[in-house]
VOPAGU-2260 file (C-alpha; in pm, 1 decimal, decimal comma):
REM VOPAGU-2260
SITE   aa  ch    i         X         Y         Z
SITE  UNK   A    0    1342,4     545,5    3407,5
SITE  UNK   A    1    1717,1     495,2    3366,0
SITE  UNK   A    2    1941,2     801,5    3374,3
SITE  UNK   A    3    2040,3     743,6    3010,2
SITE  UNK   A    4    1673,8     737,9    2904,4
SITE  UNK   A    5    1601,7    1055,8    3098,0
SITE  UNK   A    6    1897,1    1226,4    2936,5
SITE  UNK   A    7    1791,1    1121,5    2587,6
SITE  UNK   A    8    1429,3    1223,0    2641,5
SITE  UNK   A    9    1547,5    1554,1    2779,5
SITE  UNK   A   10    1750,8    1604,7    2463,1
SITE  UNK   A   11    1442,5    1528,5    2250,3
SITE  UNK   A   12    1233,5    1772,2    2456,6
SITE  UNK   A   13    1489,7    2040,3    2389,2
SITE  UNK   A   14    1449,4    1977,1    2016,0
SITE  UNK   A   15    1071,1    1938,8    1974,3
SITE  UNK   A   16     926,6    2061,3    2305,3
SITE  UNK   A   17     820,7    1849,4    2601,3
SITE  UNK   A   18     463,3    1806,7    2479,7
SITE  UNK   A   19     587,7    1627,0    2167,8
SITE  UNK   A   20     786,2    1362,3    2358,3
SITE  UNK   A   21     551,9    1089,4    2481,8
SITE  UNK   A   22     677,1     833,8    2732,0
SITE  UNK   A   23     379,1     744,2    2954,0
SITE  UNK   A   24     248,9     394,6    2877,3
SITE  UNK   A   25    -103,2     512,3    2794,6
SITE  UNK   A   26      26,9     783,4    2561,1
SITE  UNK   A   27     257,9     562,4    2355,8
SITE  UNK   A   28      32,2     255,1    2339,0
SITE  UNK   A   29    -141,5     354,7    2009,6
SITE  UNK   A   30     199,1     367,5    1839,1
SITE  UNK   A   31     312,4      19,7    1945,9
SITE  UNK   A   32      78,7    -207,7    1748,8
SITE  UNK   A   33      16,4    -251,5    1379,0
SITE  UNK   A   34    -323,1    -203,9    1212,7
SITE  UNK   A   35    -392,9    -577,4    1196,4
SITE  UNK   A   36    -301,2    -633,7    1560,2
SITE  UNK   A   37     -43,6    -891,9    1460,1
SITE  UNK   A   38     261,6    -716,5    1605,4
SITE  UNK   A   39     301,3    -550,0    1944,3
SITE  UNK   A   40     620,8    -376,8    2053,7
SITE  UNK   A   41     767,8    -143,1    2310,6
SITE  UNK   A   42     956,3     185,8    2290,5
SITE  UNK   A   43    1149,2     430,7    2504,3
SITE  UNK   A   44     934,2     712,1    2374,4
SITE  UNK   A   45     737,3     849,5    2082,9
SITE  UNK   A   46     885,4    1170,1    1942,8
SITE  UNK   A   47     681,1    1395,4    1711,7
SITE  UNK   A   48     898,3    1643,8    1519,7
SITE  UNK   A   49     744,7    1935,3    1332,9
SITE  UNK   A   50    1017,0    2003,4    1076,5
SITE  UNK   A   51    1299,5    1844,9     882,5
SITE  UNK   A   52    1550,3    2028,9    1102,5
SITE  UNK   A   53    1396,6    1866,4    1409,0
SITE  UNK   A   54    1408,4    1521,9    1246,3
SITE  UNK   A   55    1776,1    1579,5    1168,0
SITE  UNK   A   56    1853,0    1682,6    1526,8
SITE  UNK   A   57    1669,9    1378,5    1663,6
SITE  UNK   A   58    1861,6    1141,5    1435,8
SITE  UNK   A   59    2192,7    1302,3    1529,6
SITE  UNK   A   60    2112,6    1235,7    1895,0
SITE  UNK   A   61    2009,7     877,3    1818,1
SITE  UNK   A   62    2323,4     820,5    1612,1
SITE  UNK   A   63    2545,3     946,8    1893,9
SITE  UNK   A   64    2377,5     713,4    2145,1
SITE  UNK   A   65    2319,0     416,1    1913,8
SITE  UNK   A   66    1943,8     440,8    1969,4
SITE  UNK   A   67    1724,7     255,2    1716,1
SITE  UNK   A   68    1464,8     465,0    1533,8
SITE  UNK   A   69    1131,5     339,6    1397,2
SITE  UNK   A   70     972,6     592,8    1157,0
SITE  UNK   A   71     593,8     590,3    1157,5
SITE  UNK   A   72     328,6     759,4     945,8
SITE  UNK   A   73     -39,3     668,1     961,9
SITE  UNK   A   74      46,4     320,3    1098,2
SITE  UNK   A   75    -180,3     147,7     846,5
SITE  UNK   A   76      79,7     -96,7     711,6
SITE  UNK   A   77       6,8    -468,3     685,9
SITE  UNK   A   78     353,6    -617,9     739,0
SITE  UNK   A   79     459,4    -472,8    1073,3
SITE  UNK   A   80     702,9    -232,4     912,1
SITE  UNK   A   81     622,3      58,9    1145,6
SITE  UNK   A   82     599,6    -139,3    1470,2
SITE  UNK   A   83     894,8    -138,2    1713,2
SITE  UNK   A   84    1032,4    -463,6    1849,4
SITE  UNK   A   85     952,4    -592,4    2197,9
SITE  UNK   A   86    1298,6    -499,8    2328,8
SITE  UNK   A   87    1183,9    -147,3    2408,5
SITE  UNK   A   88    1514,7      12,2    2313,9
SITE  UNK   A   89    1382,2     203,4    2010,1
SITE  UNK   A   90    1232,2     546,4    1968,4
SITE  UNK   A   91     921,8     575,5    1750,7
SITE  UNK   A   92     952,3     879,6    1525,4
SITE  UNK   A   93     601,0     989,5    1433,8
SITE  UNK   A   94     577,4    1224,2    1133,9
SITE  UNK   A   95     213,8    1317,0    1208,5
SITE  UNK   A   96     292,0    1686,6    1270,4
SITE  UNK   A   97     474,7    1727,0     938,5
SITE  UNK   A   98     157,4    1757,8     736,6
SITE  UNK   A   99     190,7    2070,4     523,5
SITE  UNK   A  100     188,1    2152,4     154,4
SITE  UNK   A  101     519,7    2325,8      88,8
SITE  UNK   A  102     452,8    2420,7    -271,9
SITE  UNK   A  103     200,8    2367,4    -548,6
SITE  UNK   A  104     320,9    2444,8    -900,6
SITE  UNK   A  105      27,7    2429,5   -1140,1
SITE  UNK   A  106     239,4    2508,9   -1446,0
SITE  UNK   A  107     478,1    2224,3   -1364,2
SITE  UNK   A  108     188,4    2005,4   -1242,6
SITE  UNK   A  109     360,7    1918,3    -914,4
SITE  UNK   A  110     284,8    1935,0    -544,9
SITE  UNK   A  111     550,0    1931,7    -270,9
SITE  UNK   A  112     416,8    1781,9      51,7
SITE  UNK   A  113     552,4    1677,0     387,3
SITE  UNK   A  114     562,4    1311,0     478,3
SITE  UNK   A  115     299,5    1321,6     752,3
SITE  UNK   A  116      26,2    1456,8     526,8
SITE  UNK   A  117    -262,4    1209,5     489,0
SITE  UNK   A  118    -305,1    1083,0     135,7
SITE  UNK   A  119    -662,5    1213,0     119,4
SITE  UNK   A  120    -537,0    1561,5     208,7
SITE  UNK   A  121    -286,9    1550,4     -77,3
SITE  UNK   A  122    -569,8    1454,9    -311,9
SITE  UNK   A  123    -786,5    1739,2    -179,1
SITE  UNK   A  124    -508,3    1996,7    -211,2
SITE  UNK   A  125    -450,5    1896,3    -572,0
SITE  UNK   A  126    -825,1    1909,4    -645,9
SITE  UNK   A  127    -852,2    2258,0    -494,1
SITE  UNK   A  128    -598,1    2370,3    -754,8
SITE  UNK   A  129    -796,1    2206,4   -1035,4
SITE  UNK   A  130    -555,3    1912,1   -1064,3
SITE  UNK   A  131    -555,8    1544,5    -973,6
SITE  UNK   A  132    -328,7    1326,7    -758,8
SITE  UNK   A  133    -424,2     972,5    -863,4
SITE  UNK   A  134    -280,8     755,2    -585,7
SITE  UNK   A  135    -583,5     598,2    -418,5
SITE  UNK   A  136    -603,3     335,0    -142,8
SITE  UNK   A  137    -876,9     208,7      86,1
SITE  UNK   A  138    -684,6     360,0     380,5
SITE  UNK   A  139    -633,3     700,8     215,6
SITE  UNK   A  140    -807,3     885,3     497,6
SITE  UNK   A  141    -546,4     773,6     750,8
SITE  UNK   A  142    -234,6     659,0     563,7
SITE  UNK   A  143      28,0     926,1     499,1
SITE  UNK   A  144     229,8    1012,1     192,1
SITE  UNK   A  145     549,6     920,7     377,4
SITE  UNK   A  146     418,0     572,6     441,3
SITE  UNK   A  147     304,5     547,3      80,2
SITE  UNK   A  148     654,7     637,3     -32,5
SITE  UNK   A  149     824,3     404,7     213,1
SITE  UNK   A  150     623,0     104,3      92,0
SITE  UNK   A  151     593,0     215,1    -272,4
SITE  UNK   A  152     216,3     186,4    -235,4
SITE  UNK   A  153       9,2      80,6    -532,2
SITE  UNK   A  154    -367,6     107,6    -498,9
SITE  UNK   A  155    -646,4     111,9    -751,3
SITE  UNK   A  156    -506,0     337,0   -1025,3
SITE  UNK   A  157    -171,4     166,6   -1095,7
SITE  UNK   A  158    -299,5      42,0   -1430,5
SITE  UNK   A  159    -306,5     401,0   -1559,4
SITE  UNK   A  160     -68,8     598,9   -1335,1
SITE  UNK   A  161     175,6     351,7   -1182,2
SITE  UNK   A  162     288,8     294,7    -822,9
SITE  UNK   A  163     398,8     571,6    -586,0
SITE  UNK   A  164     748,3     552,0    -736,5
SITE  UNK   A  165     613,1     656,7   -1077,8
SITE  UNK   A  166     426,8     948,0    -916,3
SITE  UNK   A  167     735,1    1088,3    -739,4
SITE  UNK   A  168     983,1    1332,4    -890,8
SITE  UNK   A  169    1181,8    1433,1    -583,4
SITE  UNK   A  170    1251,0    1327,7    -224,7
SITE  UNK   A  171    1380,6    1490,2      90,7
SITE  UNK   A  172    1513,7    1244,8     350,4
SITE  UNK   A  173    1716,7    1255,1     670,1
SITE  UNK   A  174    1992,2     996,0     698,3
SITE  UNK   A  175    2089,3     800,2    1006,7
SITE  UNK   A  176    2363,7    1046,6    1100,8
SITE  UNK   A  177    2127,9    1345,2    1078,6
SITE  UNK   A  178    2246,7    1471,7     742,1
SITE  UNK   A  179    1974,8    1578,6     499,7
SITE  UNK   A  180    1942,7    1451,6     143,7
SITE  UNK   A  181    1770,3    1735,3     -43,6
SITE  UNK   A  182    1638,8    1592,2    -367,0
SITE  UNK   A  183    1320,6    1801,1    -387,7
SITE  UNK   A  184    1344,1    1870,0    -759,3
SITE  UNK   A  185    1035,1    1875,0    -978,1
SITE  UNK   A  186    1220,6    1752,2   -1285,3
SITE  UNK   A  187    1094,1    1489,2   -1523,2
SITE  UNK   A  188    1438,1    1458,7   -1680,7
SITE  UNK   A  189    1750,8    1454,7   -1466,9
SITE  UNK   A  190    2030,5    1220,8   -1577,9
SITE  UNK   A  191    2297,1    1327,7   -1329,7
SITE  UNK   A  192    2424,4    1002,1   -1185,8
SITE  UNK   A  193    2248,4     748,1    -966,1
SITE  UNK   A  194    1881,4     816,9    -897,0
SITE  UNK   A  195    1915,9     831,4    -518,7
SITE  UNK   A  196    1552,8     912,7    -448,8
SITE  UNK   A  197    1446,3     570,3    -572,2
SITE  UNK   A  198    1648,4     403,6    -298,3
SITE  UNK   A  199    1425,9     559,4     -31,1
SITE  UNK   A  200    1100,3     468,6    -206,4
SITE  UNK   A  201    1006,2     121,5     -87,7
SITE  UNK   A  202    1288,1     107,4     171,2
SITE  UNK   A  203    1041,9     117,6     464,7
SITE  UNK   A  204    1250,1     363,2     665,0
SITE  UNK   A  205    1555,3     136,6     677,8
SITE  UNK   A  206    1780,7     382,1     490,8
SITE  UNK   A  207    1655,4     709,5     633,5
SITE  UNK   A  208    1343,5     908,3     715,1
SITE  UNK   A  209    1151,5    1050,1     419,4
SITE  UNK   A  210    1036,5    1397,7     523,6
SITE  UNK   A  211     892,7    1544,0     201,2
SITE  UNK   A  212     835,1    1468,1    -165,1
SITE  UNK   A  213     758,3    1632,1    -497,2
SITE  UNK   A  214     468,5    1444,0    -655,7
SITE  UNK   A  215     325,2    1454,2   -1006,9
SITE  UNK   A  216     -20,1    1595,8   -1070,4
SITE  UNK   A  217    -253,6    1535,9   -1362,7
SITE  UNK   A  218    -557,5    1690,9   -1524,3
SITE  UNK   A  219    -879,6    1644,2   -1331,8
SITE  UNK   A  220   -1114,1    1390,2   -1490,0
SITE  UNK   A  221   -1420,9    1558,9   -1634,5
SITE  UNK   A  222   -1596,3    1230,0   -1699,7
SITE  UNK   A  223   -1582,4     917,1   -1484,3
SITE  UNK   A  224   -1746,1     584,4   -1558,4
SITE  UNK   A  225   -1771,5     301,8   -1306,1
SITE  UNK   A  226   -1906,4     -41,1   -1394,2
SITE  UNK   A  227   -1937,4    -385,6   -1237,5
SITE  UNK   A  228   -1918,6    -692,4   -1459,9
SITE  UNK   A  229   -2013,6   -1046,7   -1360,8
SITE  UNK   A  230   -1783,1   -1317,4   -1493,0
SITE  UNK   A  231   -1766,7   -1695,1   -1500,4
SITE  UNK   A  232   -1390,3   -1718,1   -1446,0
SITE  UNK   A  233   -1066,4   -1529,1   -1404,1
SITE  UNK   A  234    -978,3   -1626,6   -1761,0
SITE  UNK   A  235   -1280,8   -1422,8   -1868,7
SITE  UNK   A  236   -1157,1   -1135,8   -1650,9
SITE  UNK   A  237    -820,6   -1137,7   -1830,2
SITE  UNK   A  238    -997,4   -1138,8   -2166,2
SITE  UNK   A  239   -1222,5    -850,4   -2059,7
SITE  UNK   A  240    -918,9    -652,2   -1946,8
SITE  UNK   A  241    -759,5    -691,5   -2289,9
SITE  UNK   A  242   -1081,3    -587,8   -2464,6
SITE  UNK   A  243   -1120,0    -277,3   -2247,9
SITE  UNK   A  244    -757,8    -178,0   -2299,7
SITE  UNK   A  245    -808,3    -198,8   -2672,7
SITE  UNK   A  246   -1132,8       0,7   -2658,2
SITE  UNK   A  247   -1037,2     264,0   -2399,7
SITE  UNK   A  248    -657,0     289,1   -2409,9
SITE  UNK   A  249    -521,3     498,8   -2121,3
SITE  UNK   A  250    -868,1     608,7   -2017,6
SITE  UNK   A  251    -891,7     273,7   -1838,0
SITE  UNK   A  252    -776,7     367,0   -1487,3
SITE  UNK   A  253    -872,2      71,2   -1269,4
SITE  UNK   A  254    -961,1    -293,3   -1314,8
SITE  UNK   A  255   -1031,5    -474,4    -987,4
SITE  UNK   A  256   -1129,0    -839,1    -957,0
SITE  UNK   A  257   -1327,5    -995,2    -671,0
SITE  UNK   A  258   -1428,5   -1352,7    -601,3
SITE  UNK   A  259   -1787,8   -1423,8    -501,6
SITE  UNK   A  260   -1682,3   -1501,8    -144,3
SITE  UNK   A  261   -1479,4   -1180,2    -113,1
SITE  UNK   A  262   -1781,4    -982,1    -225,8
SITE  UNK   A  263   -2010,3   -1175,7      10,4
SITE  UNK   A  264   -1783,4   -1086,5     304,4
SITE  UNK   A  265   -1794,0    -718,7     210,3
SITE  UNK   A  266   -2172,6    -722,6     198,6
SITE  UNK   A  267   -2202,7    -917,6     524,8
SITE  UNK   A  268   -2028,3    -651,7     730,5
SITE  UNK   A  269   -2138,6    -335,0     552,9
SITE  UNK   A  270   -2510,5    -276,4     554,1
SITE  UNK   A  271   -2646,6     -92,3     255,3
SITE  UNK   A  272   -2383,5    -217,5      12,4
SITE  UNK   A  273   -2656,7    -371,6    -199,8
SITE  UNK   A  274   -2677,8    -705,9    -373,9
SITE  UNK   A  275   -2573,2    -604,7    -723,6
SITE  UNK   A  276   -2552,1    -882,7    -986,3
SITE  UNK   A  277   -2587,2   -1167,9    -735,4
SITE  UNK   A  278   -2502,0   -1531,0    -796,7
SITE  UNK   A  279   -2186,4   -1519,7   -1006,8
SITE  UNK   A  280   -1838,8   -1663,3    -950,4
SITE  UNK   A  281   -1624,9   -1356,1   -1022,7
SITE  UNK   A  282   -1666,3    -983,1   -1060,2
SITE  UNK   A  283   -1463,1    -707,5   -1224,0
SITE  UNK   A  284   -1492,4    -347,2   -1108,5
SITE  UNK   A  285   -1401,8    -114,2   -1393,0
SITE  UNK   A  286   -1304,5     252,3   -1364,8
SITE  UNK   A  287   -1250,6     472,3   -1670,6
SITE  UNK   A  288   -1176,3     845,9   -1664,7
SITE  UNK   A  289   -1143,5    1114,9   -1931,0
SITE  UNK   A  290   -1017,1    1470,3   -1892,5
SITE  UNK   A  291   -1133,5    1582,9   -2235,4
SITE  UNK   A  292   -1437,1    1803,3   -2289,9
SITE  UNK   A  293   -1741,8    1649,3   -2456,4
SITE  UNK   A  294   -1609,9    1301,2   -2383,2
SITE  UNK   A  295   -1777,9    1000,8   -2542,2
SITE  UNK   A  296   -1638,8     777,8   -2265,9
SITE  UNK   A  297   -1977,1     658,3   -2127,7
SITE  UNK   A  298   -2083,1     537,4   -2471,0
SITE  UNK   A  299   -1743,4     375,3   -2527,1
SITE  UNK   A  300   -1758,5     181,7   -2199,8
SITE  UNK   A  301   -2116,5      75,2   -2262,3
SITE  UNK   A  302   -2031,7     -44,7   -2611,9
SITE  UNK   A  303   -1724,9    -233,7   -2491,1
SITE  UNK   A  304   -1919,0    -412,0   -2217,5
SITE  UNK   A  305   -2207,6    -489,2   -2451,9
SITE  UNK   A  306   -1962,0    -639,2   -2697,8
SITE  UNK   A  307   -1809,4    -848,6   -2419,3
SITE  UNK   A  308   -2153,8    -977,4   -2323,6
SITE  UNK   A  309   -2230,8   -1065,8   -2684,8
SITE  UNK   A  310   -1897,6   -1249,1   -2710,5
SITE  UNK   A  311   -1969,3   -1453,0   -2397,1
SITE  UNK   A  312   -1684,5   -1293,6   -2203,2
SITE  UNK   A  313   -1912,7   -1113,7   -1956,7
SITE  UNK   A  314   -2225,8   -1271,9   -1810,8
SITE  UNK   A  315   -2388,9    -947,3   -1703,5
SITE  UNK   A  316   -2288,6    -589,3   -1625,0
SITE  UNK   A  317   -2415,8    -273,2   -1464,4
SITE  UNK   A  318   -2290,9      84,0   -1514,9
SITE  UNK   A  319   -2325,8     341,5   -1237,8
SITE  UNK   A  320   -2557,4     624,5   -1341,5
SITE  UNK   A  321   -2466,0     860,9   -1056,9
SITE  UNK   A  322   -2178,8     942,6    -824,3
SITE  UNK   A  323   -2368,6     774,1    -542,1
SITE  UNK   A  324   -2402,7     451,9    -740,0
SITE  UNK   A  325   -2034,5     464,0    -832,2
SITE  UNK   A  326   -1936,5     508,8    -467,3
SITE  UNK   A  327   -2152,8     212,8    -370,0
SITE  UNK   A  328   -1982,2      -7,5    -627,0
SITE  UNK   A  329   -1639,3     100,4    -507,4
SITE  UNK   A  330   -1744,5      42,6    -145,7
SITE  UNK   A  331   -1802,2    -323,8    -229,3
SITE  UNK   A  332   -1434,3    -352,4    -321,3
SITE  UNK   A  333   -1282,8    -118,9     -64,2
SITE  UNK   A  334   -1464,4    -273,2     232,0
SITE  UNK   A  335   -1328,0    -624,3     175,1
SITE  UNK   A  336   -1018,7    -579,0     392,2
SITE  UNK   A  337   -1219,1    -439,7     682,6
SITE  UNK   A  338   -1472,0    -722,7     643,8
SITE  UNK   A  339   -1189,8    -976,5     666,8
SITE  UNK   A  340   -1063,7    -812,4     985,4
SITE  UNK   A  341   -1409,4    -834,7    1140,1
SITE  UNK   A  342   -1449,1   -1196,0    1029,3
SITE  UNK   A  343   -1134,5   -1283,6    1225,4
SITE  UNK   A  344    -764,1   -1337,6    1160,5
SITE  UNK   A  345    -680,3   -1455,5     810,2
SITE  UNK   A  346    -372,5   -1576,1     627,4
SITE  UNK   A  347    -290,9   -1294,8     385,1
SITE  UNK   A  348     -86,8   -1285,6      66,5
SITE  UNK   A  349      -1,9    -979,1    -139,7
SITE  UNK   A  350     126,2   -1128,3    -464,1
SITE  UNK   A  351     189,9   -1013,8    -819,1
SITE  UNK   A  352     207,9   -1216,9   -1136,2
SITE  UNK   A  353     209,7   -1158,6   -1510,3
SITE  UNK   A  354    -158,0   -1102,8   -1587,7
SITE  UNK   A  355    -152,3   -1377,9   -1849,5
SITE  UNK   A  356     -61,4   -1652,8   -1599,8
SITE  UNK   A  357    -308,4   -1562,7   -1324,5
SITE  UNK   A  358    -591,3   -1801,3   -1426,9
SITE  UNK   A  359    -355,9   -2098,3   -1444,8
SITE  UNK   A  360    -186,2   -2002,7   -1119,7
SITE  UNK   A  361    -518,3   -1977,4    -935,0
SITE  UNK   A  362    -631,1   -2317,0   -1059,6
SITE  UNK   A  363    -313,2   -2484,2    -934,5
SITE  UNK   A  364    -280,2   -2288,6    -611,1
SITE  UNK   A  365    -647,6   -2316,6    -513,1
SITE  UNK   A  366    -622,7   -2692,9    -548,2
SITE  UNK   A  367    -299,8   -2713,6    -346,1
SITE  UNK   A  368    -437,7   -2500,4     -63,6
SITE  UNK   A  369    -770,6   -2680,2     -39,3
SITE  UNK   A  370    -588,6   -3012,2     -31,3
SITE  UNK   A  371    -369,8   -2888,6     252,4
SITE  UNK   A  372    -651,9   -2706,0     433,8
SITE  UNK   A  373    -987,6   -2871,9     354,9
SITE  UNK   A  374   -1276,8   -2631,3     389,0
SITE  UNK   A  375   -1061,8   -2317,6     389,9
SITE  UNK   A  376   -1237,2   -2021,2     233,1
SITE  UNK   A  377   -1037,3   -1835,2     -30,5
SITE  UNK   A  378   -1077,5   -1456,9     -26,0
SITE  UNK   A  379    -937,6   -1342,9    -359,9
SITE  UNK   A  380    -948,7    -983,6    -477,1
SITE  UNK   A  381    -717,2    -714,9    -603,5
SITE  UNK   A  382    -577,7    -512,0    -886,4
SITE  UNK   A  383    -593,5    -752,8   -1179,5
SITE  UNK   A  384    -506,8    -471,3   -1419,3
SITE  UNK   A  385    -148,5    -466,8   -1286,2
SITE  UNK   A  386    -130,7    -833,5   -1184,3
SITE  UNK   A  387    -158,3    -773,5    -808,2
SITE  UNK   A  388    -384,3   -1007,9    -610,2
SITE  UNK   A  389    -468,3   -1018,5    -241,9
SITE  UNK   A  390    -492,9   -1394,8    -212,5
SITE  UNK   A  391    -612,7   -1471,7     137,8
SITE  UNK   A  392    -741,8   -1766,8     338,0
SITE  UNK   A  393   -1015,9   -1756,3     598,3
SITE  UNK   A  394   -1070,1   -2042,8     839,8
SITE  UNK   A  395   -1321,5   -2313,2     749,3
SITE  UNK   A  396   -1667,0   -2269,4     899,5
SITE  UNK   A  397   -1660,6   -2373,1    1263,2
SITE  UNK   A  398   -1281,0   -2351,0    1297,2
SITE  UNK   A  399   -1129,4   -2095,9    1534,1
SITE  UNK   A  400    -964,7   -1831,5    1310,8
SITE  UNK   A  401    -683,1   -1774,4    1561,0
SITE  UNK   A  402    -591,1   -2142,0    1555,5
SITE  UNK   A  403    -618,3   -2149,4    1177,2
SITE  UNK   A  404    -363,2   -1870,2    1124,9
SITE  UNK   A  405    -109,0   -2075,1    1317,0
SITE  UNK   A  406     -73,4   -2263,3     987,0
SITE  UNK   A  407      33,5   -1945,1     806,0
SITE  UNK   A  408     389,6   -2062,2     742,9
SITE  UNK   A  409     268,8   -2374,9     565,5
SITE  UNK   A  410      19,1   -2180,8     355,2
SITE  UNK   A  411     276,7   -1915,5     271,4
SITE  UNK   A  412     518,4   -2175,8     146,3
SITE  UNK   A  413     256,6   -2324,2     -87,6
SITE  UNK   A  414     152,2   -1986,3    -225,0
SITE  UNK   A  415     491,8   -1821,4    -249,6
SITE  UNK   A  416     665,7   -2121,5    -405,0
SITE  UNK   A  417     397,8   -2134,0    -673,0
SITE  UNK   A  418     419,8   -1756,9    -723,0
SITE  UNK   A  419     794,6   -1786,7    -774,6
SITE  UNK   A  420     753,7   -2074,4   -1020,3
SITE  UNK   A  421     510,4   -1860,2   -1222,3
SITE  UNK   A  422     750,9   -1564,8   -1242,3
SITE  UNK   A  423     579,8   -1355,1    -976,6
SITE  UNK   A  424     655,9   -1169,8    -653,5
SITE  UNK   A  425     551,2   -1256,8    -297,3
SITE  UNK   A  426     514,4    -885,9    -212,6
SITE  UNK   A  427     342,7    -656,8    -458,4
SITE  UNK   A  428     249,9    -341,8    -266,9
SITE  UNK   A  429     256,4    -407,7     109,3
SITE  UNK   A  430     632,8    -428,6     148,9
SITE  UNK   A  431     842,8    -666,7     358,6
SITE  UNK   A  432     833,2    -522,2     710,0
SITE  UNK   A  433     902,8    -791,3     966,6
SITE  UNK   A  434     645,0   -1029,9     823,0
SITE  UNK   A  435     830,6   -1134,3     507,6
SITE  UNK   A  436    1201,5   -1114,7     591,8
SITE  UNK   A  437    1251,2   -1492,0     562,4
SITE  UNK   A  438    1072,5   -1492,1     227,3
SITE  UNK   A  439    1306,3   -1221,7     100,8
SITE  UNK   A  440    1604,8   -1445,3     172,9
SITE  UNK   A  441    1435,0   -1749,0      19,6
SITE  UNK   A  442    1329,5   -1588,5    -307,1
SITE  UNK   A  443    1595,2   -1326,3    -374,1
SITE  UNK   A  444    1924,9   -1434,4    -527,5
SITE  UNK   A  445    2250,6   -1411,1    -327,9
SITE  UNK   A  446    2360,1   -1128,0    -556,1
SITE  UNK   A  447    2043,8    -927,5    -484,7
SITE  UNK   A  448    2078,5    -983,8    -110,3
SITE  UNK   A  449    2444,5    -879,9    -117,5
SITE  UNK   A  450    2362,1    -558,7    -302,9
SITE  UNK   A  451    2077,6    -470,7     -65,2
SITE  UNK   A  452    2294,1    -532,4     241,4
SITE  UNK   A  453    2568,7    -318,6      90,1
SITE  UNK   A  454    2326,1     -31,5      36,6
SITE  UNK   A  455    2195,4     -65,6     391,7
SITE  UNK   A  456    2549,3     -60,1     532,2
SITE  UNK   A  457    2640,3     247,9     328,0
SITE  UNK   A  458    2335,0     447,4     440,4
SITE  UNK   A  459    2307,0     317,2     796,3
SITE  UNK   A  460    2640,1     172,4     918,7
SITE  UNK   A  461    2521,1     153,1    1281,3
SITE  UNK   A  462    2201,3     -28,8    1184,5
SITE  UNK   A  463    1976,5     206,1    1383,3
SITE  UNK   A  464    1719,1     278,1    1109,6
SITE  UNK   A  465    1408,1      62,2    1158,8
SITE  UNK   A  466    1607,5    -246,0    1265,6
SITE  UNK   A  467    1456,4    -586,3    1202,7
SITE  UNK   A  468    1260,9    -468,9     898,5
SITE  UNK   A  469    1325,1    -579,2     538,6
SITE  UNK   A  470    1678,7    -711,4     610,5
């Protein structure tokens, strides 16, 4: 170890304690790769602070030495945003020890949590107080609220509650020079200049380290209805979505769409998932919640689906009659990503489009991809209710998946060019990380890029915050 490294690590040990500074290869290895195994990096050390004051002291030391810092939460991201580069000059700043509830205000319906708290723990803390935190992702047991904030995570309830940005009232963050931005205010109205907290949400740690947040809470649902509908096409799915919105209003919380092949993959790798409504081209998973007493929601959902069947919009449908049945239906959707990982490397796209153009887009894009990659298997699923699709390609049968993903750039260009021409976005909820930096330049205007670079320079003039990500 170089003398400069030893000095820096000694400084960190003085801040957080020697046990919280990891430098042995075996100890830091879990922090150096992303969840998908696509990116592998190196680092001087992994430092695990336990407070905002410790984060600030660490960043002051890094600023003084010009040391790059890579913030990391649950390390469940899909774009390499929390993985250090291979240069090995960075320090990974793990927020895993900052996992406490600082305040829970039931009258104001807010919870103040530290960035390293797992999303599922935030949900459980809210539920223990008789309230509901609606952000929900397949990785909620391991992803952290800081990571959710840094990527502006979406999930399955965006249709009703919005992305993480809409669920956040206040932010605490440490800047590159170690100064602390204290914006932990639980206010729903605050028109006092620029909304600085929004700059950190979705910035992927490139402007500073989010250390805590004030999040909105809601009434606990008293009644929940989960249903699976079989459909002939995505056009039928869009029609069903409109019908359910009209019938259920804001009680419609989630509307997920899955292709037959996506569902088949989920069932292949998860025994016990069940073969519900087999043999159809598309499926919609519907979630409706109601906080009112004596809710008529089950009857409303049943009537809406029956009407859709009578109108020829839905081919068949099933409504869960127990919590266990509802969990099994949701498992079909939530296990798709893991099933893809077990099937082998895939070419992934996280896109968003106006809901109205999705059927036409899929028709054109499916054709273009299958012409370019004959036999490729399209794994299409996602949050149709808010226009977000995970539009992925698996290798043709008999083709080595690793060799197939070498064509990712070509596939990305087809998909992302068509997304742009349909008024959509090439990144809906996974962020940019290091995976999509070139796409950002290609699809953002020069004015947008200039403004983003100006913001980055103002917050991080040395360029030490998560370098190589986003910009």
